[in-house]
N, C-alpha and C positions, 0 to 999 in steps of 0.2 A: 435462509440464513446463511448469512458468510459465518465463515469459520476462522479462524485467526491465529495462527501461531505463531509467538515473536520467540524470533531467535536472535543472535548475539550480532550478524551482520545484517538483522530487514528481518521484514516481515511476511511471511509464506499464508496465505488467505486460499480459502476452497471458497468456489462460487460460483452460480449459478449462470447459464447466459442472459437471464433480466435484471439482475446486480449487480454483472458489470459497472462500469465509469465508463465514460467518452475515453479518456486514454489508456482504458485497458481495452475497450474494444477499437483501438486504432493501434493498440500493440505498440507504444511509446517504453509501456516497462515490458516484461520481460512474462509471458503468457504462456501458456502451455494447459491445450485439452487434454481429456482424459474424458471418455464415456458421454457425458453431460456435462461435464462438471470444468470448471479451470482452475487454473490455479497460477497465482498473479504472486510475483515477486517484490514487492518494493524495497527500497531499501532505508534502514535508520539512517534522519538524518540529524545531525547533533544539533543541540537545543540552542536555540536562539538565547543570544544575550537582551536582557529586556532594557529597554528606555532607562537612565538612570533621572533622578530627579533631579530639576535643576533645583539651586543651591539659591531659598529665598534671604 
């Protein structure tokens, strides 16, 4: 089970090898291996605006 630590600039995740996603395995995001754990850093994204309803 992955552990997530939410920080002001993003999220630090601790995972095992089999829990990694493709973009984490391909190192498209910062990944550091320590022993059998992988530390993955993902930046927080600003919330996207919801589409407005059209007037009727």
